[in-house]
All heavy atoms as an XYZ file, in Angstrom:
691
protein
N     -15.523     -0.004     46.521
C     -16.644     -0.430     45.721
C     -16.182     -1.605     44.860
O     -15.081     -1.597     44.317
C     -17.131      0.709     44.838
C     -18.385      0.336     44.087
S     -19.073      1.678     43.108
C     -19.429      2.867     44.370
N     -17.036     -2.621     44.787
C     -16.759     -3.818     43.983
C     -17.765     -3.926     42.857
O     -18.918     -3.531     43.017
C     -16.871     -5.081     44.843
C     -16.024     -5.188     46.101
C     -16.367     -6.463     46.856
C     -14.558     -5.141     45.767
N     -17.339     -4.508     41.742
C     -18.307     -4.797     40.690
C     -18.952     -6.154     40.969
O     -18.671     -6.792     41.989
C     -17.659     -4.738     39.300
C     -16.639     -5.844     39.045
O     -16.536     -6.811     39.842
O     -15.947     -5.752     38.023
N     -19.817     -6.616     40.081
C     -20.552     -7.862     40.277
C     -19.677     -9.092     40.369
O     -20.071    -10.105     40.935
N     -18.454     -9.030     39.840
C     -17.533    -10.162     39.907
C     -16.652    -10.120     41.150
O     -15.827    -11.005     41.365
C     -16.661    -10.187     38.653
N     -16.816     -9.073     41.990
C     -16.009     -8.960     43.204
C     -14.685     -8.262     42.978
O     -13.790     -8.332     43.810
N     -14.538     -7.550     41.868
C     -13.304     -6.837     41.558
C     -13.381     -5.409     42.093
O     -14.389     -4.739     41.929
C     -13.071     -6.799     40.027
O     -13.050     -8.148     39.547
C     -11.761     -6.122     39.685
N     -12.300     -4.961     42.722
C     -12.248     -3.604     43.274
C     -12.296     -2.600     42.126
O     -11.512     -2.674     41.183
C     -10.961     -3.394     44.101
C     -10.864     -1.957     44.597
C     -10.907     -4.372     45.266
N     -13.237     -1.647     42.229
C     -13.387     -0.600     41.219
C     -13.002      0.777     41.744
O     -12.563      1.622     40.990
C     -14.829     -0.561     40.692
C     -15.176     -1.774     39.872
C     -14.250     -1.836     38.677
C     -14.484     -3.056     37.843
N     -13.510     -3.187     36.771
N     -13.189      1.017     43.042
C     -12.860      2.320     43.622
C     -12.670      2.164     45.127
O     -13.226      1.248     45.736
C     -13.982      3.322     43.338
N     -11.850      3.065     45.704
C     -11.596      3.056     47.150
C     -11.560      4.487     47.670
O     -11.124      5.392     46.969
C     -10.239      2.439     47.456
S     -10.115      0.683     47.260
N     -11.966      4.644     48.928
C     -11.796      5.923     49.600
C     -10.355      6.006     50.118
O      -9.666      4.981     50.225
C     -12.752      6.047     50.799
O     -12.404      5.042     51.760
C     -14.201      5.919     50.365
N      -9.880      7.198     50.474
C      -8.537      7.307     51.051
C      -8.365      6.444     52.304
O      -7.313      5.845     52.515
C      -8.401      8.802     51.371
C      -9.284      9.464     50.364
C     -10.463      8.525     50.211
N      -9.398      6.352     53.133
C      -9.310      5.528     54.356
C      -9.170      4.049     54.011
O      -8.398      3.328     54.636
C     -10.547      5.769     55.221
C     -10.582      4.938     56.486
C      -9.486      5.322     57.458
N      -9.684      4.581     58.693
C      -8.702      4.037     59.387
N      -7.459      4.165     59.005
N      -8.963      3.379     60.489
N      -9.910      3.593     53.006
C      -9.784      2.191     52.582
C      -8.375      1.925     52.066
O      -7.798      0.863     52.337
C     -10.818      1.861     51.519
N      -7.803      2.885     51.341
C      -6.434      2.714     50.856
C      -5.457      2.571     52.019
O      -4.536      1.760     51.958
C      -6.032      3.893     49.967
C      -6.726      3.956     48.614
C      -6.358      5.246     47.891
C      -6.407      2.746     47.767
N      -5.673      3.352     53.095
C      -4.839      3.219     54.292
C      -4.924      1.810     54.845
O      -3.919      1.194     55.199
C      -5.291      4.194     55.378
C      -4.855      5.608     55.200
C      -5.374      6.464     56.348
O      -5.324      6.013     57.520
O      -5.847      7.573     56.062
N      -6.151      1.290     54.970
C      -6.350     -0.052     55.525
C      -5.715     -1.123     54.649
O      -5.266     -2.150     55.138
C      -7.835     -0.351     55.701
C      -8.554      0.506     56.731
C     -10.049      0.187     56.739
C      -7.970      0.291     58.117
N      -5.670     -0.863     53.349
C      -5.074     -1.829     52.425
C      -3.562     -1.670     52.308
O      -2.936     -2.314     51.488
C      -5.728     -1.712     51.045
C      -7.171     -2.188     50.993
C      -7.801     -1.816     49.662
C      -7.259     -3.691     51.228
N      -2.987     -0.820     53.121
C      -1.542     -0.722     53.155
C      -0.972      0.581     52.644
O       0.225      0.682     52.406
N      -1.825      1.590     52.443
C      -1.328      2.901     52.069
C      -0.930      3.041     50.617
O      -0.132      3.897     50.273
N      -1.479      2.211     49.743
C      -1.175      2.338     48.317
C      -1.576      3.719     47.831
O      -2.523      4.314     48.330
C      -1.919      1.263     47.530
N      -0.846      4.240     46.862
C      -1.133      5.578     46.334
C      -2.370      5.610     45.449
O      -3.010      6.634     45.291
C       0.055      6.100     45.524
C       1.253      6.370     46.416
O       1.055      6.639     47.614
O       2.380      6.300     45.915
N      -2.704      4.485     44.854
C      -3.860      4.439     43.960
C      -4.746      3.270     44.351
O      -4.305      2.343     45.029
C      -3.424      4.262     42.498
O      -2.682      3.045     42.382
C      -2.564      5.425     42.034
N      -5.989      3.313     43.904
C      -6.931      2.236     44.200
C      -6.389      0.919     43.665
O      -5.819      0.870     42.577
C      -8.284      2.537     43.569
N      -6.534     -0.128     44.430
C      -6.037     -1.438     43.995
C      -6.961     -2.054     42.948
O      -7.434     -3.164     43.083
C      -6.011     -2.248     45.294
C      -7.089     -1.638     46.123
C      -7.115     -0.170     45.758
N      -7.255     -1.281     41.895
C      -8.185     -1.790     40.898
C      -7.616     -3.041     40.255
O      -6.412     -3.186     40.082
C      -8.504     -0.729     39.851
O      -7.330     -0.170     39.353
N      -8.517     -3.939     39.946
C      -8.123     -5.221     39.390
C      -8.024     -6.307     40.444
O      -8.127     -7.480     40.122
N      -7.799     -5.930     41.711
C      -7.797     -6.928     42.774
C      -9.222     -7.422     42.963
O     -10.179     -6.687     42.750
C      -7.280     -6.346     44.085
C      -5.801     -6.020     44.152
C      -5.473     -5.374     45.490
C      -4.959     -7.254     43.946
N      -9.360     -8.660     43.402
C     -10.699     -9.181     43.632
C     -10.825     -9.673     45.061
O      -9.846     -9.776     45.788
C     -11.044    -10.274     42.620
C     -10.061    -11.434     42.662
O      -9.194    -11.478     43.554
O     -10.166    -12.297     41.796
N     -12.055     -9.956     45.449
C     -12.343    -10.382     46.818
C     -11.500    -11.580     47.248
O     -10.926    -11.557     48.326
C     -13.842    -10.651     46.970
C     -14.372    -10.755     48.382
C     -14.122     -9.472     49.165
C     -15.855    -11.078     48.371
N     -11.363    -12.638     46.431
C     -10.537    -13.769     46.871
C      -9.080    -13.404     47.143
O      -8.444    -14.013     48.001
C     -10.636    -14.766     45.713
C     -11.931    -14.447     45.062
C     -12.072    -12.947     45.188
N      -8.532    -12.402     46.460
C      -7.143    -12.039     46.708
C      -6.992    -11.183     47.966
O      -5.895    -11.064     48.500
C      -6.549    -11.312     45.503
O      -7.131    -10.046     45.347
N      -8.084    -10.611     48.464
C      -8.024     -9.745     49.640
C      -8.487    -10.413     50.925
O      -8.042    -10.054     52.004
C      -8.874     -8.491     49.409
C      -8.377     -7.545     48.319
C      -9.401     -6.459     48.055
C      -7.045     -6.939     48.700
N      -9.401    -11.379     50.839
C      -9.980    -12.017     52.026
C      -9.427    -13.426     52.143
O      -9.500    -14.217     51.199
C     -11.524    -12.025     51.935
C     -12.128    -12.747     53.117
C     -12.051    -10.602     51.852
N      -8.880    -13.754     53.322
C      -8.166    -15.015     53.486
C      -9.058    -16.242     53.614
O      -8.690    -17.315     53.170
C      -7.241    -14.956     54.723
O      -8.036    -14.708     55.882
C      -6.198    -13.865     54.571
N     -10.227    -16.128     54.206
C     -11.062    -17.289     54.521
C     -12.164    -17.483     53.471
O     -13.050    -16.647     53.338
C     -11.684    -17.085     55.895
C     -12.489    -18.269     56.387
O     -12.862    -19.140     55.580
O     -12.753    -18.324     57.602
N     -12.140    -18.610     52.734
C     -13.164    -18.844     51.703
C     -14.594    -18.830     52.254
O     -15.505    -18.364     51.578
C     -12.817    -20.214     51.142
C     -11.390    -20.438     51.509
C     -11.157    -19.675     52.780
N     -14.813    -19.309     53.467
C     -16.160    -19.328     54.039
C     -16.670    -17.901     54.246
O     -17.842    -17.610     54.023
C     -16.173    -20.094     55.356
N     -15.784    -17.007     54.669
C     -16.164    -15.611     54.870
C     -16.440    -14.957     53.519
O     -17.404    -14.208     53.372
C     -15.079    -14.843     55.656
C     -15.377    -13.357     55.688
C     -14.969    -15.390     57.060
N     -15.611    -15.268     52.519
C     -15.863    -14.725     51.170
C     -17.250    -15.114     50.702
O     -17.985    -14.301     50.158
C     -14.825    -15.259     50.174
C     -13.487    -14.609     50.297
C     -12.625    -14.899     49.106
N     -12.460    -16.301     48.794
C     -11.404    -17.029     49.099
N     -10.397    -16.492     49.755
N     -11.327    -18.281     48.740
N     -17.628    -16.386     50.929
C     -18.951    -16.854     50.508
C     -20.059    -16.100     51.236
O     -21.076    -15.750     50.652
C     -19.099    -18.357     50.748
C     -18.209    -19.171     49.831
O     -17.716    -18.629     48.820
O     -18.004    -20.365     50.134
N     -19.858    -15.854     52.538
C     -20.874    -15.130     53.316
C     -21.021    -13.697     52.819
O     -22.127    -13.188     52.663
C     -20.525    -15.163     54.798
C     -21.713    -14.792     55.651
C     -21.565    -15.269     57.041
N     -21.085    -14.152     57.833
C     -20.427    -14.278     58.952
N     -20.143    -15.450     59.429
N     -20.036    -13.229     59.620
N     -19.901    -13.039     52.541
C     -19.956    -11.676     52.028
C     -20.573    -11.640     50.634
O     -21.255    -10.702     50.282
C     -18.565    -11.048     51.999
C     -17.934    -10.776     53.363
C     -16.526    -10.245     53.190
C     -18.775     -9.812     54.176
N     -20.343    -12.687     49.868
C     -20.917    -12.757     48.520
C     -22.436    -12.854     48.579
O     -23.108    -12.644     47.576
C     -20.333    -13.936     47.760
N     -23.000    -13.139     49.756
C     -24.452    -13.181     49.918
C     -25.106    -11.860     49.576
O     -26.294    -11.812     49.278
N     -24.329    -10.776     49.577
C     -24.876     -9.473     49.200
C     -25.333     -9.490     47.743
O     -26.179     -8.699     47.349
C     -23.844     -8.368     49.418
N     -24.797    -10.404     46.946
C     -25.214    -10.509     45.547
C     -26.675    -10.922     45.449
O     -27.333    -10.661     44.448
C     -24.327    -11.506     44.806
N     -27.185    -11.556     46.492
C     -28.589    -11.975     46.511
C     -29.500    -10.842     46.985
O     -30.688    -11.050     47.198
C     -28.756    -13.201     47.404
N     -28.923     -9.648     47.166
C     -29.728     -8.496     47.534
C     -29.846     -8.258     49.022
O     -30.564     -7.375     49.457
N     -29.132     -9.010     49.823
C     -29.191     -8.777     51.271
C     -27.826     -8.289     51.754
O     -26.794     -8.694     51.228
C     -29.613    -10.044     52.004
C     -28.679    -11.209     51.842
C     -29.233    -12.471     52.504
N     -28.294    -13.554     52.422
C     -28.145    -14.358     51.390
N     -28.873    -14.192     50.309
N     -27.258    -15.329     51.405
N     -27.818     -7.411     52.730
C     -26.563     -6.927     53.285
C     -25.881     -8.070     54.021
O     -26.537     -8.970     54.555
C     -26.811     -5.767     54.247
C     -27.279     -4.514     53.540
O     -27.307     -4.515     52.303
O     -27.617     -3.544     54.235
N     -24.562     -8.040     54.018
C     -23.796     -9.080     54.693
C     -22.702     -8.412     55.519
O     -22.203     -7.347     55.167
C     -23.181    -10.022     53.664
N     -22.343     -9.042     56.642
C     -21.234     -8.530     57.433
C     -20.494     -9.698     58.063
O     -21.059    -10.766     58.278
C     -21.690     -7.529     58.480
S     -23.017     -8.088     59.525
N     -19.203     -9.473     58.316
C     -18.376    -10.524     58.886
C     -17.062     -9.927     59.371
O     -16.628     -8.888     58.886
C     -18.082    -11.607     57.847
N     -16.422    -10.604     60.328
C     -15.048    -10.275     60.707
C     -14.164    -10.932     59.661
O     -14.312    -12.107     59.347
C     -14.763    -10.832     62.103
C     -13.348    -10.733     62.602
C     -12.856     -9.368     63.052
N     -13.720     -8.526     63.842
C     -13.646     -8.388     65.174
N     -12.790     -9.081     65.876
N     -14.460     -7.546     65.783
N     -13.260    -10.150     59.081
C     -12.460    -10.577     57.943
C     -10.991    -10.291     58.212
O     -10.665     -9.264     58.789
C     -12.895     -9.788     56.678
C     -12.000    -10.079     55.510
C     -14.337    -10.068     56.331
N     -10.127    -11.203     57.779
C      -8.703    -10.918     57.756
C      -8.347    -10.546     56.324
O      -8.485    -11.363     55.412
C      -7.873    -12.130     58.220
O      -8.243    -12.459     59.561
C      -6.382    -11.819     58.180
N      -7.943     -9.288     56.130
C      -7.561     -8.803     54.801
C      -6.101     -9.108     54.538
O      -5.257     -8.923     55.414
C      -7.741     -7.294     54.702
C      -9.136     -6.723     54.645
C      -9.048     -5.199     54.570
C      -9.900     -7.258     53.456
N      -5.811     -9.541     53.330
C      -4.436     -9.600     52.857
C      -4.133     -8.225     52.280
O      -4.816     -7.761     51.384
C      -4.291    -10.617     51.728
C      -4.340    -12.027     52.146
C      -4.018    -12.905     50.924
N      -4.313    -14.277     51.241
C      -5.349    -14.960     50.774
N      -6.190    -14.409     49.922
N      -5.538    -16.204     51.115
N      -3.117     -7.582     52.797
C      -2.745     -6.269     52.286
C      -1.855     -6.456     51.062
O      -0.902     -7.230     51.111
C      -2.049     -5.472     53.367
C      -2.993     -5.253     54.566
C      -2.292     -4.667     55.717
N      -2.512     -3.221     55.658
C      -1.975     -2.393     56.514
N      -1.177     -2.827     57.461
N      -2.222     -1.114     56.407
N      -2.157     -5.793     49.947
C      -1.390     -5.995     48.715
C       0.114     -5.809     48.873
O       0.891     -6.499     48.228
C      -1.975     -4.946     47.757
C      -3.372     -4.757     48.237
C      -3.290     -4.889     49.732
N       0.545     -4.912     49.754
C       1.970     -4.693     49.972
C       2.586     -5.650     50.975
O       3.765     -5.581     51.279
N       1.777     -6.547     51.522
C       2.245     -7.486     52.529
C       1.576     -7.235     53.860
O       1.171     -6.117     54.173
N       1.412     -8.272     54.631
C       0.785     -8.173     55.933
C      -0.709     -8.464     55.873
O      -1.281     -8.669     54.802
N      -1.308     -8.484     57.046
C      -2.732     -8.775     57.184
C      -3.333     -7.826     58.208
O      -2.644     -7.304     59.062
C      -2.949    -10.215     57.618
C      -2.465    -11.213     56.592
C      -2.470    -12.634     57.145
N      -1.818    -13.523     56.217
C      -2.447    -14.424     55.490
N      -3.740    -14.591     55.613
N      -1.792    -15.191     54.660
N      -4.650     -7.648     58.114
C      -5.355     -6.763     59.031
C      -6.746     -7.316     59.272
O      -7.453     -7.646     58.316
C      -5.457     -5.349     58.433
C      -6.235     -4.321     59.246
C      -5.488     -3.997     60.545
C      -6.450     -3.059     58.434
N      -7.130     -7.440     60.550
C      -8.491     -7.878     60.896
C      -9.421     -6.678     60.849
O      -9.150     -5.639     61.459
C      -8.533     -8.496     62.288
C      -7.839     -9.846     62.345
O      -7.780    -10.530     61.300
O      -7.356    -10.223     63.418
N     -10.525     -6.829     60.107
C     -11.523     -5.766     59.974
C     -12.914     -6.370     60.078
O     -13.104     -7.561     59.864
C     -11.403     -5.007     58.633
C     -10.063     -4.312     58.513
C     -11.659     -5.906     57.451
N     -13.861     -5.521     60.419
C     -15.266     -5.886     60.289
C     -15.702     -5.326     58.944
O     -15.518     -4.138     58.669
C     -16.103     -5.304     61.425
C     -15.851     -6.025     62.740
O     -15.572     -7.242     62.698
O     -15.917     -5.390     63.791
N     -16.251     -6.180     58.101
C     -16.666     -5.777     56.757
C     -18.179     -5.849     56.651
O     -18.789     -6.820     57.098
C     -16.028     -6.683     55.715
N     -18.757     -4.813     56.057
C     -20.184     -4.792     55.754
C     -20.309     -4.590     54.255
O     -19.690     -3.677     53.699
C     -20.893     -3.654     56.478
C     -20.856     -3.781     57.975
C     -21.451     -2.556     58.658
O     -21.409     -1.457     58.131
N     -21.992     -2.772     59.846
N     -21.083     -5.440     53.610
C     -21.267     -5.357     52.167
C     -22.738     -5.096     51.885
O     -23.605     -5.802     52.387
C     -20.829     -6.663     51.467
C     -21.013     -6.547     49.962
C     -19.387     -7.000     51.812
N     -22.995     -4.067     51.093
C     -24.362     -3.722     50.705
C     -24.453     -3.710     49.188
O     -23.560     -3.218     48.504
C     -24.750     -2.357     51.255
N     -25.525     -4.271     48.691
C     -25.772     -4.293     47.256
C     -26.315     -2.939     46.824
O     -27.188     -2.368     47.464
C     -26.781     -5.395     46.937
O     -27.074     -5.415     45.570
N     -25.767     -2.412     45.735
C     -26.242     -1.153     45.168
C     -26.964     -1.470     43.874
O     -26.561     -2.350     43.133
C     -25.078     -0.211     44.873
C     -24.179      0.146     46.049
C     -23.009      0.993     45.575
C     -24.968      0.904     47.107
N     -28.008     -0.749     43.592
C     -28.728     -0.977     42.351
C     -28.502      0.198     41.417
O     -28.255      1.316     41.853
C     -30.241     -1.134     42.607
O     -30.712      0.028     43.278
C     -30.517     -2.359     43.443
N     -28.553     -0.094     40.144
C     -28.369      0.967     39.160
C     -28.332      0.397     37.761
O     -28.457     -0.807     37.549
N     -28.116      1.275     36.816
C     -28.104      0.877     35.413
C     -26.786      0.264     34.969
O     -26.695     -0.273     33.866
C     -28.400      2.099     34.532
C     -29.790      2.647     34.789
O     -30.655      1.879     35.255
O     -30.003      3.845     34.525
N     -25.762      0.338     35.808
C     -24.446     -0.139     35.401
C     -24.205     -1.596     35.762
O     -23.089     -2.085     35.642
C     -23.340      0.717     36.040
O     -23.456      0.637     37.464
C     -23.440      2.156     35.590
N     -25.213     -2.312     36.196
C     -25.044     -3.703     36.604
C     -24.802     -3.804     38.091
O     -24.906     -2.831     38.828
N     -24.469     -5.019     38.530
C     -24.265     -5.263     39.954
C     -23.069     -4.472     40.461
O     -22.041     -4.372     39.810
C     -24.049     -6.751     40.199
N     -23.225     -3.929     41.655
C     -22.180     -3.146     42.290
C     -22.374     -3.269     43.799
O     -23.508     -3.360     44.272
C     -22.302     -1.699     41.843
S     -20.785     -0.804     41.868
N     -21.286     -3.271     44.536
C     -21.366     -3.466     45.970
C     -20.519     -2.446     46.700
O     -19.391     -2.163     46.308
C     -20.909     -4.883     46.347
C     -21.708     -5.929     45.655
C     -21.278     -6.454     44.450
C     -22.916     -6.351     46.173
C     -22.029     -7.398     43.783
C     -23.678     -7.290     45.514
C     -23.234     -7.822     44.312
N     -21.082     -1.892     47.756
C     -20.378     -0.967     48.615
C     -19.874     -1.758     49.815
O     -20.650     -2.469     50.458
C     -21.321      0.152     49.072
C     -20.706      1.223     49.938
C     -19.628      1.977     49.164
C     -21.785      2.179     50.420
N     -18.589     -1.646     50.097
C     -17.978     -2.374     51.208
C     -17.461     -1.368     52.219
O     -16.691     -0.472     51.876
C     -16.810     -3.263     50.706
C     -16.198     -4.033     51.866
C     -17.282     -4.209     49.622
N     -17.889     -1.521     53.455
C     -17.413     -0.666     54.553
C     -16.481     -1.510     55.399
O     -16.847     -2.614     55.821
C     -18.586     -0.182     55.391
C     -18.159      0.674     56.552
C     -19.382      1.185     57.323
N     -18.982      2.015     58.413
C     -19.006      1.638     59.696
N     -19.449      0.443     60.020
N     -18.621      2.456     60.637
N     -15.265     -1.007     55.639
C     -14.274     -1.715     56.446
C     -13.992     -0.910     57.701
O     -13.760      0.297     57.635
C     -12.967     -1.886     55.663
C     -13.053     -2.623     54.342
C     -11.699     -2.579     53.637
C     -13.508     -4.051     54.545
N     -14.008     -1.580     58.836
C     -13.687     -0.952     60.105
C     -12.683     -1.852     60.821
O     -12.979     -3.033     61.048
C     -14.955     -0.793     60.957
C     -14.797     -0.094     62.290
C     -14.386      1.371     62.090
C     -16.097     -0.159     63.080
N     -11.477     -1.335     61.132
C     -10.497     -2.171     61.822
C     -11.105     -2.793     63.072
O     -11.856     -2.146     63.799
C      -9.367     -1.202     62.178
C      -9.502     -0.104     61.168
C     -10.991      0.020     60.914
N     -10.797     -4.049     63.328
C     -11.387     -4.773     64.448
C     -11.133     -4.067     65.773
O     -12.010     -4.029     66.636
C     -10.852     -6.206     64.482
N      -9.965     -3.459     65.938
C      -9.664     -2.751     67.187
C     -10.618     -1.571     67.367
O     -11.103     -1.324     68.471
C      -8.219     -2.276     67.186
N     -10.912     -0.823     66.306
C     -11.850      0.297     66.394
C     -13.261     -0.200     66.636
O     -14.033      0.406     67.359
C     -11.814      1.134     65.114
C     -10.550      1.926     64.965
C     -10.518      2.743     63.694
O     -11.605      3.090     63.187
O      -9.422      3.038     63.224
N     -13.596     -1.319     66.041
C     -14.920     -1.901     66.208
C     -15.143     -2.284     67.677
O     -16.206     -2.049     68.241
C     -15.073     -3.136     65.317
O     -16.339     -3.693     65.465
N     -14.119     -2.844     68.303
C     -14.228     -3.231     69.713
C     -14.435     -2.002     70.590
O     -15.212     -2.040     71.536
C     -12.972     -3.988     70.143
N     -13.768     -0.892     70.275
C     -13.958      0.341     71.048
C     -15.384      0.862     70.887
O     -15.988      1.325     71.847
C     -12.955      1.411     70.606
C     -11.575      1.201     71.165
C     -10.740      2.477     71.039
N     -10.694      3.010     69.703
C      -9.716      2.787     68.818
N      -8.705      2.007     69.157
N      -9.755      3.348     67.634
N     -15.941      0.783     69.660
C     -17.312      1.234     69.455
C     -18.286      0.387     70.246
O     -19.253      0.882     70.800
C     -17.671      1.198     67.966
C     -17.093      2.336     67.173
C     -17.578      2.353     65.744
O     -18.504      1.574     65.392
O     -17.073      3.157     64.963
N     -18.043     -0.937     70.304
C     -18.921     -1.831     71.048
C     -18.908     -1.502     72.541
O     -19.928     -1.578     73.210
C     -18.522     -3.296     70.842
C     -18.836     -3.796     69.446
O     -19.619     -3.119     68.737
O     -18.305     -4.843     69.066
N     -17.719     -1.157     73.047
C     -17.597     -0.838     74.474
C     -18.388      0.422     74.769
O     -18.989      0.576     75.795
C     -16.126     -0.659     74.843
């Protein structure tokens, strides 16, 4: 989950695995530090306009390395301000689902 500024606020255990197996949520990290391509970051940021966005993304893993994932970003509404739910699916798993 990201806040309105694109900062990581919470992660599921599976997301932590994809980000390199960190023991705790990478809170404080932001979208630019995790996504390598600025054009893709801009496309995903389109969720701020209230529309869902998806893209193939290369994640920078905080502990080192990179991972290709399909990312879907959905805008959540509520009293706490802008918030975004991000679903990550490794590209290899995504290809199997497509097949």
